[in-house]
N, C-alpha and C positions, 0 to 999 in steps of 0.2 A: 323825482320820479319815485314810485312808491317799488319796491322787488316782491316778487313772494316768492317763498322758503324754496320752493325747487328752481330758481333763475340765479337766487345765490349761490347754492349748491354747486349749480352747474359754474357759475365765474371762477366760486373758488378751487373745483378739479382746476380747470381751463389755467388757472395762475402759478399754480404746482408743478405741472407737466414740464416746463424750462429746468425745473431743479432737480427732478428726476432724471429727466435726460441725462444732464451734465453729472449723475452721481446715481450710474447702474447697481443694483443688489445682485451682490453676486451671492449664491446661498452656501453653505459649509458643504462639502460632499454627502459626511453624515446626515444631514439637517434635511437635505435635500432627499437624501434615499427614507428619510421618517415621514416628510410629505407626501413623499411618493406615492409612499405605504397606504397614510392617511388617506389621500384622497380615491386609490383604489377600491380601497375597503368602502368607501362611501359610494363612490359608481356603484360597486358590486350590490349596495343596498338598495340604491335606488332602481337599479334595473330587476333585482330581485322585486320591487313592489309594481312598477308600471311592464316592464315587460319579462316574463318566470323565464323564457326561452333563452333569454340573452345572457351573456357574464362579462365582464369586466376584464380587460388583458390581465393577466397573471404579469406580476415581477418575474424578472429572470432569479432566478434562485439556482446555485450551484448543485449537480448531483452530488450524494454521495462518491463517484469515480472518482469525477473532477476535483473533490475536496483532497482523497488519497491522494493522489496524482501533485497537486501543487503542495500537499505537506513536505517540508525536508525530512529526510530517510532518518534523521537524529529523534524525528518524536515518535518513532516507532522504537518498540521493546526488543530487545536485540533476537531472542527467535522470532517474533514476526518479520523483522529483518532479513533474516537467515531463510524465510518461507520463500519471501516475494525474490528476492534474488534466484532461489532454486527452480522454483515454477517457470522462472521466465528461461532458465535454459534447458528446459524438459527439449526433447526431438534433436539436442547438440548429437553426432554420431560418436561412438568409441573411439579413442585412437591409444594403443599403448603409449605409454610416456606422454600425454597430452596435456598439458595446462591451461589452455586456451580456448573461446569458442570456436575461432577463426581457423583452429586445426583440428579439435574434436578433445576427447577429456578422457582416461580412463579413471578408474574407481578414486581414487587418490587423488586424481589433480583436480575434480569435479568438487572434493569436500574442499581441498585447499583452495583452490578459486573461489569456491562459495562465501568461506570465511572470508578472506583478504579482500573480499570487494563489499561485502553486506558490515561486515566488524570492522576492517583494518588488519585483522587477527594472524600471523602467520604462522598455520599450522606445520607440520612436518612434512614429507613428502611424500611417503610414504604409508602404505596402509599399519604393516609392522610398528613405527614408530609413532602415527597417532595412536592407537592400542595403550601405545606406554605415558601418553598424556593425561591430563584430567585426572577425574574422578570416576572409580569403577560405578555402575551405575543397574540393579539388578533388574532385569527384564519387564517386573511390574509396577516400576517405578521410573519408568523412561518417561521424558518430557520433550518437547519439539525442541528441534535443534540437537540433541543427544546424537555421536557417533553408533551405528553399530555395526558389529563385525562379522563377517563371516571368513569361514575353511572353503574354500570350492576348488584345491589342489591340495591335495594331500592335509594333514593335520594342521598344520600352522596358518595362522591368519595370513589370507591372499587377497580380500574384498573389504570394502567399506561403504557406508552411505547414511545420510542424515536422516533419523528418524521427524515424521511428522506430526500425525496424531493418529489414535484408534487402528493401531496396528499397521501404520501404511510409514514407510520410508520413501527417499527419492535415490539413486544413485546410477553409475552409469555401467550399466550388467558387464557387455564383451563382445568382444571383436563381431560386427556385422548387427549391430545393436545401438541402440541411441537413449538418451539421460530416459529413464521413466521411472515411475510411483509403483510399487509391487507392495504385496501383502506379508508383511512377516510370517502369517499363520500357513503362504503356501507351502506345499510339500519339499519342494527345492530349499525352499528359503530359512525351514522349521529345521531340516536336519542339518542343515548346514550352520547355524547360529553359534556365535561363539559368546558374545558376549557384548556392553555397549560402554561407553564410557563418557564422561560430562566435561564439554572443555572446560580451561579455569573461569572462560569469560562469562558462564552460565552458570556458575555455580554457585552466584548469590541471590 
């Protein structure tokens, strides 16, 4: 019996089906992702040609925020890690002698907690001792993470905050207030500014 080419092709495919059923092909995840991307591009091209008003479904792509949250803290530079931790603590209430978010912070407790949690560095537990550690920094050379000091009671150092950028610093101000960001140029802080120190961990 003479077989046409079409009939022969059908018989060949039918004969090969059991082999595929017994050994299914499972793509590698990376290959699958590449093929999915190619299929999506191809579909987009077809739709653009025949139905300009329609779009192929886009591949799920993580947002920048998703990638940041999924990144290990060790992937950040030390200064970025300090800022990330400090800004999470905004609005925590002031408490004299406070050393944790659950109880509240005083100024030096806030600074000590941020450095401990972000970098694993144990700074001294009061502003005077913190001002004696690290490297002295001129005001026009301040960088993110440097400690800024003030005299809010008398002439000695009595307050500390963490410098952010563009003349801003974050700190736990005083009784009845909460952790917040202020400007060094504000009249109150400008008149009471004493100086700045750069902790050893940030000196490199």
